[in-house]
Every structure is written in structure tokens, then in C-alpha cells.
C-alpha positions in Angstrom: 99.5 107.5 120.4 100.5 104.2 118.4 102.3 106.2 115.3 105.5 107.6 116.6 109.0 106.7 116.5 110.5 107.6 120.1 107.3 107.8 122.1 104.4 109.5 122.9 104.7 113.5 123.4 101.7 114.4 126.0 98.5 115.1 124.2 98.5 118.6 126.7 100.2 121.7 125.7 103.6 121.7 126.2 105.7 124.9 127.7 107.7 127.0 125.0 110.4 125.4 123.7 110.0 122.1 125.7 108.9 118.6 125.8 109.2 118.2 129.2 112.2 116.2 131.2 113.3 112.7 129.6 113.9 110.7 133.3 116.4 107.6 133.3 113.3 105.4 133.9 111.7 106.4 131.3 111.1 104.1 128.2 113.8 103.3 126.0 111.7 104.6 122.8 111.4 107.7 125.0 115.0 108.4 126.0 115.9 107.7 122.5 113.6 110.4 120.6 115.7 112.2 118.2 116.5 116.2 119.4 117.6 117.6 116.2 116.2 116.8 112.5 119.8 115.1 112.2 119.1 112.4 114.1 116.2 111.2 112.7 116.4 108.0 110.5 115.0 107.2 106.9 114.0 110.2 105.8 117.0 112.1 104.1 115.2 113.2 101.3 112.9 115.1 103.7 116.2 116.7 105.2 118.6 118.0 103.0 119.4 121.3 102.4 116.6 123.6 101.7 113.5 120.4 102.1 111.2 121.7 103.6 111.6 119.8 106.7 114.8 122.1 107.1 112.8 125.1 106.4 110.4 124.1 108.8 113.0 123.6 111.5 114.7 126.8 110.7 111.1 128.9 111.6 109.5 129.2 108.1 105.7 128.7 108.6 103.9 126.7 106.8 101.8 123.2 107.7 102.4 119.7 106.1 100.9 116.1 106.4 103.4 113.6 107.0 102.2 110.4 105.1 104.0 106.7 105.8 104.1 103.8 107.8 103.7 103.7 111.7 106.8 104.0 113.4 108.7 106.1 110.8 109.3 109.2 112.9 105.8 111.6 112.4 105.5 112.2 115.6 109.0 112.7 116.1 109.4 115.3 113.4 106.8 117.4 115.0 109.0 117.1 117.9 111.8 118.1 116.6 110.2 121.4 115.0 108.5 122.5 117.5 111.9 122.2 119.5 114.2 123.7 116.8 111.8 126.5 116.8 111.4 127.4 120.0 107.2 126.9 119.2 104.5 125.8 122.0 103.7 122.4 121.0 100.1 121.0 120.7 99.2 117.7 120.0 96.0 116.1 119.5 94.9 112.6 118.5 92.1 112.8 115.9 90.9 109.2 117.4 89.9 110.9 120.8 89.3 114.5 119.6 86.7 116.5 118.9 85.5 120.1 117.2 85.4 120.9 120.4 88.8 120.1 121.6 90.5 121.8 117.6 88.9 124.9 118.7 90.3 124.6 122.4 93.5 124.2 120.9 93.6 127.1 118.1 92.0 129.3 120.5 95.1 129.1 122.9 97.2 129.5 119.6 95.6 132.5 119.1 96.4 133.6 122.6 100.1 132.5 122.5 100.4 134.3 119.2 99.4 137.9 121.0 102.2 137.2 123.1 104.9 136.5 120.3 104.6 132.8 120.8 104.2 130.9 117.6 102.4 127.3 117.7 103.2 124.1 116.2 99.5 121.8 116.3 100.4 118.1 115.8 97.4 116.0 114.8 98.1 112.1 114.6 95.7 110.1 112.9 94.6 112.8 110.8 92.4 110.5 108.3 90.1 109.5 111.3 88.9 113.2 111.4 85.6 114.1 109.8 84.5 116.6 107.1 83.2 118.8 110.2 86.5 118.7 112.0 88.7 119.1 109.1 86.8 122.2 108.3 87.6 123.9 111.4 91.5 123.6 110.6 91.2 125.7 107.2 91.1 128.9 108.8 93.7 128.5 111.2 96.2 127.1 108.2 94.7 129.6 106.1 96.1 132.7 108.0 99.0 130.8 109.9 97.4 131.0 113.0 99.5 127.5 113.5 102.3 125.1 111.6 99.9 122.5 111.3 101.7 118.6 111.2 99.4 116.4 110.4 100.4 112.7 110.3 98.4 110.1 109.0 99.3 106.0 108.0 96.6 106.3 105.0 96.8 108.4 101.5 95.6 112.0 102.2 94.2 112.3 98.9 91.5 109.7 99.8 91.0 110.9 103.7 91.7 114.5 103.9 89.4 117.4 102.5 90.6 119.1 99.1 90.9 122.6 100.6 93.2 121.7 103.5 95.6 119.4 101.4 96.0 122.3 99.2 97.3 124.5 102.0 99.9 122.3 102.9 102.3 120.3 101.7 101.8 116.2 101.5 105.7 114.5 102.5 105.4 110.7 102.1 107.7 109.3 104.7 109.8 106.4 103.2 109.6 102.6 105.5 112.9 102.5 107.6 115.3 99.8 105.8 117.2 97.6 107.5 120.0 99.7 107.7 118.2 101.9 109.4 117.0 99.4 112.3 120.4 98.7 112.6 121.8 101.9 113.5 118.9 102.3 116.2 120.5 98.8 118.0 123.6 100.4 117.5 122.2 103.5 119.4 119.9 101.6 121.9 123.5 100.0 122.7 126.0 102.7 122.9 124.4 106.2 123.1 124.6 107.4 127.3 121.2 107.7 126.9 120.8 104.0 126.3 120.8 100.4 127.6 123.3 99.3 130.2 124.0 96.2 132.3 123.7 95.9 135.9 127.2 97.1 136.4 126.9 99.5 134.0 128.7 98.0 131.3 127.3 98.0 127.5 124.8 94.7 126.3 126.9 92.7 123.2 124.5 90.9 120.9 125.7 88.8 117.8 124.9 89.6 114.0 121.9 86.7 114.4 120.1 88.4 117.3 120.4 91.9 115.3 118.9 90.5 111.9 116.2 88.8 114.5 115.6 92.1 115.7 115.5 93.9 112.7 113.0 91.4 111.2 110.7 91.5 114.1 110.2 95.1 114.4 109.0 95.0 110.7 110.0 98.4 110.1 109.0 99.8 113.1 111.4 101.4 115.0 109.4 102.1 118.2 108.7 98.6 118.5 112.6 97.5 117.8 113.2 99.5 120.8 110.5 98.0 122.8 111.8 94.7 122.2 115.0 95.2 122.9 114.5 97.0 126.1 112.6 94.0 127.1 115.4 92.0 126.0 118.1 93.9 128.3 115.7 93.6 131.5 115.6 89.9 130.8 119.2 89.8 130.6 119.7 92.1 133.5 117.3 89.8 135.2 119.8 86.8 134.9 122.8 88.9 135.3 123.9 87.9 131.6 125.5 90.9 129.0 125.0 89.4 125.9 121.5 89.3 124.7 121.0 86.0 122.8 118.2 84.6 120.7 117.0 82.6 123.6 116.4 85.8 125.8 115.0 87.6 122.7 112.3 85.1 122.5 111.2 85.2 126.3 111.3 88.8 126.1 109.0 89.5 123.4 106.9 86.5 124.3 107.2 84.5 120.6 109.3 82.8 118.9 112.1 84.3 116.7 111.2 82.9 113.6 114.8 82.4 111.3 113.8 84.6 108.4 116.3 86.8 107.5 115.1 89.5 105.0 118.2 90.5 103.5 119.5 86.6 103.5 118.4 83.1 101.7 116.2 82.4 103.8 113.3 85.4 102.6 114.1 83.9 99.2 113.1 80.1 99.8 110.1 81.1 101.9 109.0 83.8 99.3 109.9 80.9 96.9 108.1 78.3 98.4 104.6 81.0 99.0 104.4 81.4 95.2 105.4 77.8 94.0 102.6 76.6 96.5 100.1 78.8 95.1 101.0 78.3 91.7 100.5 74.8 92.4 97.3 75.1 93.9 97.9 74.2 97.3 96.0 76.4 99.3 96.8 75.6 103.0 100.8 75.2 101.9 100.2 79.0 100.8 98.4 80.4 103.8 101.6 78.1 105.9 104.3 80.3 104.1 101.8 84.0 104.3 101.7 83.2 108.0 105.3 82.7 108.4 106.3 86.1 106.2 103.7 88.0 108.4 105.2 86.6 111.5 109.0 87.1 110.6 107.8 90.8 109.7 107.9 90.8 106.4 106.6 94.2 104.3 103.0 93.0 103.7 103.0 95.6 100.4 106.1 93.2 99.1 103.7 90.1 99.8 101.1 91.8 97.7 103.1 92.7 95.2 104.4 89.2 94.5 100.4 88.4 94.5 99.7 90.9 91.8 102.7 89.4 90.1 101.3 85.6 90.1 97.7 86.4 89.2 99.3 87.3 85.7 102.1 85.2 85.4 100.1 81.9 86.7 96.8 82.7 86.7 96.4 85.1 83.8 93.1 84.8 81.8 92.3 81.6 83.2 90.6 83.9 85.8 91.1 87.6 84.8 88.9 89.0 88.0 91.8 87.3 89.9 94.4 90.4 88.9 91.7 92.7 90.2 91.6 91.3 93.7 95.2 91.4 93.9 95.1 94.9 93.0 92.5 95.3 95.6 94.1 93.6 98.4 97.6 95.6 97.9 95.4 98.9 97.8 93.7 97.7 100.9 96.8 96.5 102.4 98.4 100.2 102.5 95.0 102.0 103.4 94.8 99.6 106.3 98.3 98.4 107.3 98.8 95.7 109.8 97.5 93.5 111.1 94.2 93.8 109.7 95.9 93.8 106.3 96.7 89.7 107.3 93.3 88.8 106.4 93.1 91.0 102.7 96.4 89.3 102.1 94.7 85.6 103.4 91.9 86.7 101.0 94.4 87.2 98.0 96.2 84.3 98.6 93.3 81.7 98.9 91.6 83.3 95.9 95.0 82.8 93.8 95.3 79.4 94.9 91.9 78.1 94.2 91.7 79.7 90.7 92.1 77.7 87.8 96.3 78.7 86.6 97.5 79.5 82.9 101.0 81.2 81.7 99.8 82.2 78.7 100.1 85.5 79.3 103.6 85.5 79.9 104.2 83.4 77.2 102.5 85.7 75.0 104.2 89.0 76.1 107.8 87.3 76.1 107.2 86.0 72.5 106.2 89.2 71.2 109.3 90.9 73.0 111.8 88.3 71.8 110.5 88.7 68.1 110.8 92.5 68.3 114.6 92.3 69.9 115.4 89.8 67.5 114.9 93.1 64.9 111.5 91.6 63.9 108.7 94.3 63.1 108.7 95.8 60.0 106.6 99.2 59.2 103.5 100.1 60.4 100.8 99.4 57.5 99.9 102.3 55.8 96.2 102.0 56.6 96.4 101.8 61.1 99.1 105.1 60.9 98.1 108.6 62.3 95.4 110.3 59.8 94.7 113.3 62.3 96.3 116.1 60.2 95.9 117.4 57.1 98.6 116.1 54.7 98.3 112.4 55.6 96.3 111.2 53.4 98.8 112.2 50.9 101.3 109.8 52.2 98.8 107.0 52.4 98.1 107.1 55.9 94.9 106.2 57.2 93.3 105.5 53.5 91.5 102.4 53.5 91.4 101.9 57.3 88.4 100.0 58.3 86.5 101.3 61.3 85.7 98.0 63.6 82.9 99.4 64.8 81.1 99.4 61.6 81.7 95.2 60.9 79.3 92.5 62.3 80.5 91.3 65.7 83.0 94.5 66.2 86.0 92.9 63.8 87.0 94.4 60.7 89.0 91.8 58.1 92.3 94.2 57.7 95.9 93.8 58.1 96.5 94.8 61.7 100.4 93.5 61.9 103.8 94.4 59.8 104.5 92.1 56.9 107.1 89.9 58.3 104.9 89.2 61.5 102.0 88.4 59.3 101.8 84.8 60.6 102.9 85.6 64.2 101.3 83.9 67.2 102.0 85.1 70.7 98.4 84.8 72.7 97.0 80.8 72.3 94.6 79.9 75.1 94.6 77.2 77.6 91.4 75.1 78.1 91.7 76.6 81.9 89.1 78.0 83.8 87.6 81.5 81.5 90.2 80.7 78.9 87.7 78.3 77.4 85.6 80.8 76.2 88.3 83.0 75.6 89.8 80.3 73.1 86.3 80.4 71.2 86.1 84.2 71.0 89.5 84.3 69.9 88.9 80.9 67.4 86.0 83.2 65.9 88.3 86.8 65.6 90.7 84.6 63.6 88.5 83.3 61.5 87.3 86.6 60.1 90.8 88.0 59.8 91.8 85.3 57.5 94.0 83.4 60.3 94.4 79.7 61.3 94.8 79.8 64.6 96.7 76.7 66.5 97.3 75.1 69.8 94.6 73.9 72.3 
């Protein structure tokens, strides 16, 4: 499994109330696996009093889907529920399990229930199950033969059949914050199950290296623990007690990109990224994209910035670019990384090479400025809501001209409040598709009896 928070749990059925002994030589991610709900980081919104997870650990039967990015604790939650309730724990991966394995797990659960032992069935990557495989689970979930905990990195609304989803709770797990990952570093350094030097002392680590670890982990707790463990092994090999930037770089076999997700470098790189694309330099745009990806920047943040850029700096000069960026954001959400890098590169190249225009942001900001200045009188009577019986008595909707009844679908009538009759917010540029928009807008303004100025 690759989606768990602190190591994989065996895919074979495990003895009641036990996930096996964890030895001193087990990976750090396994040794530090949370043992209670309170030890799980970053999901406070799901673990408070009376919350679904709290009720699960208290033994209330229910089935849940855990939706969230890799490394935020989906498998760990399932293991904690199993340990808290003393239930029989069975884990299946949708990548390798078929209908045969699912039926076998349910038969085992049925036999255990006959002995008075409940079963927690954890299915990882459930979005990879076919409709037939998901159908097999329906009776077991409906009859509460098992407590189903299914994990997915993709939106279950698109990948899970409706009958199964409607019989379960959907819980969204949040990405781990920098503060969560800092706490995890402290746990790795200070917990009795954590890291120790050759003579049994604690390792030391300065703030810069802590920031590098947080950045390199990309929000994935398992990755962070793997990196810090490898760095500790490298330090031990040199009989050093401090984990330095050089040791960290050697341990993870990659250059440590100096990019503090909460500091100046973060803002400098994203600023250069946006300005390079705005300036139509595709090579620079790809360079700064690569720096952010290598540094572990949240790909959803990059995708959001591209959507903003597509409207602010490209706009109507290439209106389809916004659609592409929205699709890119959705694609990154569905696929995750590393495949998401291709989608982001696609969007960067499209944005950098598209014709540019900032008329959209100028238009809305100009309109907002008028509204904030108190301009904009009463809505013209003929445009007011006229669906109720006494509306015509008030003059509402009277003399309204239905645009589709007129040539070109444009009806000559007053649309703006009286004090804004001469307002002109949107003036197309002569870039890209806006040349065509400009011609059409000029014709519309003539029909409406207004004179368009500008380019």
C-alpha cells in the first residue's frame, strides 16, 4: 500500500484486536504509527466528541469512505478503529484483489461474527474496484456484516457506485499542514519509538533543515518519516548527531531545493512563475513549475494560480484557456502526483503561448469601483421581476422587450440604471479572439444606441 500514514498493515486477516508486534528494526513509519485517534495528526475536524471517527472507535457500526491525498492517515484510521474496538482486521488492496478475494474476506467475516467477533474490512484504492466488485460489498454493508472502511485519493462521487456510497458516510481528510509535519518531526526525534544516535542520544536538527523536510515531504507523512529516517542512518554512519542539509540531501539522493513553503522564497518563485507566463516566456514558466514541483509545492495551489491567470492575464483573448486550466485543476485532483506534473505542464504551456489581455479584470474592477462609490440607481422598471400578479400594477416588466424576438437577438432598450447610462467597463483589446469580440461588441453597442470607445 502507498496511501497509509505510518506504514502498511498486512493484507491477511489479523488476530482480534492486534496488528502484530512492531520490532525495533521496523521502519520508523511503522514504529510511529498512531495507536489512538488522538495521536492522528491533521484531522481534528473528524475526531472531536461525537464525530463519526470517534463513534467508530467507540464501536458504533457504520461504513465510511475516507477521501484524501496520500499520506494523511487513511490506513492508520482503519487500524486505530480495529484496535479500539477489538475487531478482526482485514485489509484488501483494490489494485490486486478481485471478486474472489472480496467474497473470501466476507465469508471469513461471517464466520467471525458467528463467534461474536466483528470485522473491520479496509479496502485501499477502492476507486479501482469495478462495478461488479463494488456490488459484492453491498449486502455486507447493508446488513452490517462488516465495518467497511474504504480509502481513496479520488472523488468517490465519480468512482463509487451510488448504492454503496448512499449506505456509507463520506469523510474528507485534509492535507497535513506544515504545523502537523513539524509535530511529526518532533515525534520522530523525541518519542521512545523514534530515532536515536549510535550511543542512544537524540538527534538534533536546525530550523532550516526542518523546513526542508516539510517541503520535500509534499504533505505526505510517510514520505517525511522515510526521509528523516534515511537522514538519521546517514548521520549515524558518519557518527554525527546533527542532521544537516548536506546529510539530508545525500540521504534522499536529491538536491534540497531551498523553497520554504511559508517564507519569502515561496512567494518569490510563485511570483516569477506568474510573471513569466504573463510575459509569454514558456521556458521560464516551465522552469519555475519544475522548481515548485521538486520542492513539494501543493499541485492544487499551482492549478488554482493558473486558473486565476487564465482570466486575469488571458481572458477573452483566448477564452478556452480558462476551461483548460479548470480541467487541469480537476485532473490534478483526480490523479495526484507525479502524473499531475504533466497536466500542470500542459496548462503552463497553453497559458504562456496564449494571446494575452487583462480587459476582464479591468472590467470587473471598474464596475466594482462604481458600485463601491455608491453609483447605480434603481433597476429600470421594465427589467424588474414581473412573475407575481400585482407586478404590472407597479410597472414591473411593462414594455420589456424580449431579446430573442429581435434581429441578432439584441433588443434596443435601457439596461443600466440612469446614473450609469454612459458606463463602459469592458473594452476589448486587439489580441487573439478579442478582435472578433470587438467587432461583435461594436455592432451590439450601435443597436443599443451607445457609442463604444477604445481599441
